[in-house]
C-alpha positions in Angstrom: 103.0 101.3 219.5 103.8 97.7 219.9 105.1 95.2 222.5 104.3 95.6 226.2 102.8 99.1 225.7 100.1 98.2 223.3 97.5 97.5 226.1 97.2 99.7 229.1 94.7 98.6 231.7 93.3 101.1 234.2 92.8 99.4 237.5 89.5 99.9 239.2 89.0 99.8 243.0 85.5 98.3 243.5 83.3 99.0 246.5 83.2 96.1 248.9 79.8 94.8 250.1 79.2 95.0 253.8 77.4 92.2 255.7 74.4 91.7 255.8 73.9 91.6 252.1 72.1 88.7 250.4 74.9 88.4 247.7 77.4 87.5 250.5 75.2 84.5 251.3 74.7 83.3 247.7 76.4 80.5 245.9 78.8 81.8 243.2 78.6 80.3 239.7 81.5 78.4 238.1 83.5 80.2 235.4 83.0 78.4 232.1 85.1 80.6 229.9 88.2 82.6 231.0 87.7 85.9 229.2 89.8 89.0 229.1 87.0 90.7 231.1 87.5 88.2 233.9 91.3 88.7 233.8 90.7 92.5 234.2 88.2 91.7 237.0 90.9 89.7 238.8 93.4 92.6 238.4 90.8 95.0 239.7 90.1 92.7 242.7 93.8 92.5 243.6 93.9 96.4 243.4 90.8 96.5 245.6 92.2 94.0 248.1 95.6 95.9 248.4 93.7 99.2 248.7 91.4 98.0 251.5 94.0 96.7 252.7 93.5 93.0 252.9 95.1 89.6 252.1 92.2 88.1 250.3 89.0 89.0 248.3 86.3 86.9 246.7 84.2 88.1 243.7 80.9 88.0 245.7 82.4 90.6 248.0 82.2 93.1 245.1 78.8 91.9 244.0 80.0 89.4 241.3 78.6 85.9 241.9 81.4 84.1 240.1 84.0 81.6 241.4 87.0 83.9 241.5 89.2 84.7 244.5 92.4 86.7 244.8 94.9 86.5 247.7 98.4 87.6 248.7 99.5 86.5 252.2 103.1 87.8 252.0 103.3 90.1 255.0 107.0 90.3 255.7 108.8 93.7 255.4 110.8 93.9 252.2 109.4 90.6 250.9 108.1 90.4 247.3 104.3 90.2 247.0 102.8 87.0 245.6 99.4 87.9 244.2 97.3 84.9 243.2 94.1 84.9 241.1 92.2 81.6 241.4 89.4 80.8 239.0 87.1 77.9 240.1 89.3 77.1 243.2 88.5 73.9 245.0 89.9 72.2 248.0 91.1 68.7 247.1 92.4 67.6 250.5 92.6 69.0 254.1 94.8 67.9 257.0 93.4 66.4 260.1 95.6 68.9 262.0 93.8 72.1 262.8 94.9 75.7 263.3 93.1 78.5 265.1 93.4 82.0 263.6 91.7 85.3 264.6 90.0 86.0 261.3 88.6 89.3 259.9 86.9 90.1 256.7 86.7 93.1 254.4 82.9 92.7 254.3 82.8 92.7 258.1 85.2 95.6 258.9 86.9 95.8 262.3 85.3 92.6 263.6 87.3 89.5 264.4 86.8 86.0 265.7 88.8 82.9 266.3 88.0 80.3 263.6 89.3 76.7 263.6 90.2 75.3 260.2 92.5 72.6 258.7 96.1 73.6 259.1 97.0 72.5 255.5 95.0 72.2 252.3 95.6 71.2 248.8 93.9 73.5 246.3 93.3 73.2 242.6 92.4 76.2 240.4 92.7 77.7 236.9 95.2 80.6 236.7 94.8 83.7 234.6 96.4 82.0 231.6 93.8 79.2 231.7 96.3 76.7 233.1 95.2 74.3 235.8 97.3 74.7 239.0 97.5 72.7 242.2 99.4 73.7 245.4 99.6 72.7 249.0 99.1 75.7 251.4 99.8 75.9 255.1 99.7 78.5 257.9 98.1 81.9 257.0 97.9 80.9 253.3 95.8 77.8 254.2 93.5 79.9 256.4 93.1 82.7 253.8 92.3 80.4 250.8 89.7 78.5 252.9 88.1 81.8 254.0 87.9 83.0 250.4 86.6 79.8 249.0 83.9 79.9 251.8 82.8 83.2 250.3 82.1 81.4 247.0 79.8 79.1 248.9 77.9 81.9 250.7 79.7 81.3 254.0 81.3 84.0 256.2 83.8 83.6 259.0 81.1 84.6 261.5 79.2 81.5 260.6 81.8 79.6 262.6 81.2 81.7 265.7 78.8 81.1 268.5 75.2 82.4 267.7 75.3 85.2 270.2 78.6 86.6 269.0 77.5 86.2 265.3 74.2 88.2 266.1 76.2 90.9 267.9 78.5 91.4 264.9 75.6 91.4 262.5 73.9 94.1 264.6 77.1 96.2 264.5 77.3 95.8 260.7 73.6 96.9 260.3 74.4 100.0 262.4 77.5 100.7 260.3 75.5 100.4 257.0 72.9 102.8 258.4 75.6 105.3 259.3 77.3 105.0 255.8 73.9 105.4 254.1 73.5 108.8 255.9 76.8 110.1 254.6 
């Protein structure tokens, strides 16, 4: 067989780590060499994100401490998805204007909190073909890309909340993890 059918990848849905987990608070390592294994990981992460369902996922959330995030913030009915895989993403510029969004996280299920972030950001990353990309993001895309890049730096959305609210959510997650361990 040749052409497009020569390589068939079986997508894997990975388990998502639940807070508190020390890997979620760790600094992810830069990606030095974009390998086929990392491209497959990006595809698997997109599959995991869509399955969850979510709009973003960072490699540390599946236990891989590498600077890789995936996102797709297209939410409109009948709109074509726009999956992005970003290797070594970095924010180059952020607007002075701020937005407040009620954020959630696949590693902190069913918990939400209002987080204030720059309304617009300019991000640079390496795409799956090894090509450097740069784009300006606004609205939900800006919030999501900042949230996911935070994961690469060991920061969670609850770190932006007041201490009492953060402690309450952490206790709920500890209880959830105990319940899941019993199953």
